Rosetta silent file (secondary structure, phi, psi, omega in degrees, C-alpha in Angstrom):
SEQUENCE: QVQLVESGGGLVQPGGSLRLSCAASGFIFSLYTMNWYRQAPGKERELVAAITSAGGSSTNYATSVKGRFTISRDDAKSTVYLQMNSLKSEDTAVYYCNAQRAKGYWGQGTQVTVSS
SCORE:     score description
SCORE:     0.000 S_00000001
   1 L     0.000  122.328 -179.281   -3.209   21.394    4.448 S_00000001
   2 L   -76.789  133.301  175.325   -5.826   20.924    7.153 S_00000001
   3 E  -139.566  137.838  169.453   -5.708   23.396   10.015 S_00000001
   4 E  -127.065  117.167 -175.171   -7.903   23.964   13.061 S_00000001
   5 E  -119.982  110.531  178.863   -6.794   26.978   15.069 S_00000001
   6 E   -85.417  150.872  174.695   -8.434   27.619   18.429 S_00000001
   7 E  -153.018  166.850  175.286   -8.410   30.994   20.154 S_00000001
   8 L   103.507   -4.857  178.196  -10.149   32.815   22.974 S_00000001
   9 L   -72.875  172.975  178.862   -8.879   30.903   25.964 S_00000001
  10 E   159.915 -165.613  179.685   -7.463   32.562   29.042 S_00000001
  11 E   -99.475  130.441 -179.698   -7.878   33.207   32.732 S_00000001
  12 E  -141.767  149.952  178.583  -11.338   34.101   34.001 S_00000001
  13 L   -78.626  154.927  174.576  -12.930   34.358   37.433 S_00000001
  14 L   -54.114  137.288 -176.639  -15.672   31.958   38.518 S_00000001
  15 L    90.237   -9.841 -179.030  -19.003   33.112   37.128 S_00000001
  16 L   -82.150 -175.726 -176.941  -17.341   34.779   34.176 S_00000001
  17 L  -131.939  152.005  171.696  -17.616   34.125   30.454 S_00000001
  18 E  -143.800  152.492  171.877  -15.347   33.284   27.547 S_00000001
  19 E  -122.987  118.388  176.501  -15.958   32.645   23.879 S_00000001
  20 E   -90.845  145.805  174.913  -13.721   30.165   22.119 S_00000001
  21 E  -125.597  150.832  175.960  -13.300   30.210   18.358 S_00000001
  22 E  -137.700  110.226  179.967  -11.927   27.569   16.020 S_00000001
  23 E   -94.724  126.548 -175.102  -11.017   28.637   12.505 S_00000001
  24 E  -109.738  150.320  174.793  -10.809   25.788   10.015 S_00000001
  25 E  -155.834  158.799  175.466   -9.129   25.488    6.639 S_00000001
  26 L    91.351    2.066  176.037   -8.054   22.804    4.194 S_00000001
  27 L  -153.958  168.978 -177.529  -11.309   20.839    4.088 S_00000001
  28 L   -81.777   93.123 -171.950  -14.995   21.397    3.326 S_00000001
  29 H   -54.184  -42.387 -172.900  -16.034   22.723    6.716 S_00000001
  30 H   -64.501  -17.407 -178.038  -19.782   22.631    6.085 S_00000001
  31 H   -87.688   -8.809 -171.778  -19.755   18.855    5.628 S_00000001
  32 L  -104.494  138.576  163.393  -18.254   18.118    9.038 S_00000001
  33 E   -69.338  136.391 -179.481  -19.747   17.712   12.465 S_00000001
  34 E  -113.429  135.483 -176.028  -17.802   20.022   14.744 S_00000001
  35 E  -128.518  150.390  166.787  -17.011   19.184   18.342 S_00000001
  36 E  -113.197  127.541  173.851  -15.408   20.814   21.338 S_00000001
  37 E  -114.668  164.738  171.550  -13.532   18.533   23.727 S_00000001
  38 E  -143.708  154.690  177.365  -11.646   19.345   26.871 S_00000001
  39 E  -139.590  118.132  176.455   -8.970   17.672   28.938 S_00000001
  40 L   -92.068  157.451 -179.342   -8.197   18.593   32.506 S_00000001
  41 L   -55.766  128.967  177.732   -4.918   17.580   34.184 S_00000001
  42 L    77.613    4.950 -178.571   -4.964   13.912   35.095 S_00000001
  43 L  -121.031  162.273  177.203   -8.285   13.299   33.361 S_00000001
  44 L   -76.993  156.104  175.663   -9.367   11.825   30.057 S_00000001
  45 L   -67.321  135.563 -179.289  -10.414   13.996   27.175 S_00000001
  46 E  -127.726  148.381  176.843  -14.187   14.483   27.209 S_00000001
  47 E   -76.446  127.654 -178.481  -16.714   15.696   24.684 S_00000001
  48 E   -99.749  -47.102 -176.725  -18.185   19.030   25.749 S_00000001
  49 E  -156.616  151.176 -179.517  -20.396   20.042   22.836 S_00000001
  50 E  -140.408  148.510  176.273  -21.185   19.004   19.281 S_00000001
  51 E  -139.509  129.828 -175.637  -22.939   20.588   16.332 S_00000001
  52 L   -75.328  171.611  179.919  -23.917   18.731   13.190 S_00000001
  53 L   -77.216 -171.622  179.488  -23.200   19.750    9.632 S_00000001
  54 L    58.248   51.302  175.655  -25.594   21.392    7.183 S_00000001
  55 L    84.442    1.311  175.985  -25.896   24.620    9.096 S_00000001
  56 L    77.249   54.638 -176.571  -25.875   23.093   12.536 S_00000001
  57 L   -78.242  -14.109 -178.006  -29.354   21.720   12.805 S_00000001
  58 L  -140.371  138.621  177.259  -28.583   19.674   15.901 S_00000001
  59 E  -128.719  153.419  176.201  -26.492   20.286   18.999 S_00000001
  60 E  -140.514  148.584 -176.819  -25.529   18.141   21.954 S_00000001
  61 E  -135.596  148.685  168.913  -23.894   18.982   25.268 S_00000001
  62 L   -64.706  146.832 -178.583  -22.272   17.205   28.138 S_00000001
  63 L   -55.874  -36.687 -175.408  -24.520   17.202   31.169 S_00000001
  64 L   -66.878  -18.765 -176.786  -21.965   19.216   33.120 S_00000001
  65 L  -117.396   -4.660 -176.794  -22.178   22.193   30.732 S_00000001
  66 L   -59.297  132.329 -178.590  -25.794   22.066   29.584 S_00000001
  67 L    88.342  -12.432  179.671  -27.464   25.428   30.062 S_00000001
  68 L  -113.696  -34.466 -177.112  -24.125   27.240   30.448 S_00000001
  69 E  -108.397  148.197  175.897  -22.303   26.571   27.164 S_00000001
  70 E  -135.256  125.900  176.450  -23.534   27.174   23.620 S_00000001
  71 E   -99.651  141.757  177.719  -21.938   25.809   20.479 S_00000001
  72 E  -149.676  165.441 -179.583  -22.526   27.510   17.132 S_00000001
  73 E  -142.193  151.717  174.183  -20.992   27.564   13.686 S_00000001
  74 E  -125.720   99.344 -176.364  -20.603   29.966   10.777 S_00000001
  75 L   -65.593  -28.921  178.856  -20.071   27.914    7.640 S_00000001
  76 L   -66.139  -29.779  179.818  -19.342   31.043    5.598 S_00000001
  77 L  -102.190   -0.094 -177.418  -16.374   31.744    7.877 S_00000001
  78 L    51.827   47.317 -175.506  -15.454   28.060    8.449 S_00000001
  79 E  -135.201  139.671  173.612  -15.514   28.765   12.161 S_00000001
  80 E  -117.623  145.673 -175.957  -17.082   27.083   15.162 S_00000001
  81 E  -122.940  155.959  170.517  -17.624   28.831   18.473 S_00000001
  82 E  -134.486  106.871  175.492  -18.131   27.834   22.070 S_00000001
  83 E   -87.148  122.502 -176.018  -19.758   30.458   24.261 S_00000001
  84 E  -118.388  115.620  179.652  -19.071   29.594   27.892 S_00000001
  85 L  -115.547  165.104  178.239  -21.024   31.357   30.618 S_00000001
  86 L    48.057   49.778 -174.934  -21.208   30.915   34.385 S_00000001
  87 L   -66.172  145.198 -179.930  -17.789   29.327   34.358 S_00000001
  88 L  -120.624  162.098 -179.681  -16.730   27.137   37.277 S_00000001
  89 H   -59.280  -33.260 -179.107  -13.335   26.053   38.505 S_00000001
  90 H   -72.417   -5.321  173.122  -14.070   22.551   37.225 S_00000001
  91 H   -83.244   -6.057  178.414  -14.257   23.930   33.685 S_00000001
  92 L   -61.641  124.519 -176.367  -10.504   24.499   33.822 S_00000001
  93 E  -178.352  170.420  165.621   -8.956   22.458   31.020 S_00000001
  94 E   -88.830  128.657 -177.661   -7.364   22.579   27.620 S_00000001
  95 E  -103.894  130.538 -176.257  -10.155   22.899   25.075 S_00000001
  96 E  -118.363  139.749  173.116   -9.781   21.241   21.690 S_00000001
  97 E   -92.818  139.093  179.790  -11.664   21.737   18.461 S_00000001
  98 E  -135.547  133.572  172.839  -12.439   18.583   16.444 S_00000001
  99 E  -108.517  128.852 -172.720  -13.844   18.167   12.945 S_00000001
 100 E  -132.548  128.430  169.329  -15.405   14.774   12.345 S_00000001
 101 L  -146.588 -121.838  173.845  -16.682   12.960    9.321 S_00000001
 102 L   -68.188  -37.982  171.084  -15.116    9.785    7.897 S_00000001
 103 L  -121.425  163.727 -176.783  -11.842   11.072    9.314 S_00000001
 104 E  -119.051  152.044  177.099  -11.215   13.490   12.093 S_00000001
 105 E  -128.273  150.267 -177.199   -9.022   16.517   12.546 S_00000001
 106 E  -127.821  147.611  169.598   -7.852   18.212   15.749 S_00000001
 107 L   -87.014 -179.085 -175.935   -6.664   21.617   16.748 S_00000001
 108 L   -87.563  -12.415  177.843   -3.746   22.290   19.061 S_00000001
 109 L    95.915  153.182  175.239   -5.927   23.312   21.995 S_00000001
 110 E  -136.669  135.922 -175.080   -6.428   26.469   24.018 S_00000001
 111 E   -81.035  131.712  171.144   -6.086   26.738   27.786 S_00000001
 112 E  -119.268  122.454  178.876   -9.056   27.859   29.862 S_00000001
 113 E  -122.282  122.799  179.469   -8.384   28.559   33.522 S_00000001
 114 E  -110.920  110.357 -174.893  -11.197   29.478   35.884 S_00000001
 115 L  -159.203  148.320  175.842   -9.810   30.821   39.124 S_00000001
 116 L   -93.351    0.000    0.000  -10.178   33.697   41.508 S_00000001
C-alpha cells in the first residue's frame, strides 16, 4: 500500500521558517522524482520544488521560492524534506508531497499558514 505522509506544517510569522517532511512507503522511493506542490485558496496547485532520483542530483524551484526554499531527500529513510525560510504571507497554502515516475502518488497535504 502506497503512502505519502506529510508533516511539519503549521502557523508561522512572516520571516520565519518551517521544515516539511514527507515519509514514503509502499514503493521504491529512490527511483522516483519527488516534488512539493502547494495550493492556496482559490488558486491552482503549483509546483514548488522538485528533486530527481538517484540521490537527488538535480533540483528545481519555482521562481517565487528560489533562494528561500530547499528540497532534499534521504533515500535511506524514504523521506523528502522542504526547508522553508524567510516565509511570506503568500506562501500560505496546503503543501502536498508527490512521487513521480511512470505513475504518480500524492500525500494528503499539510497546511502552512504565514501570518502575524
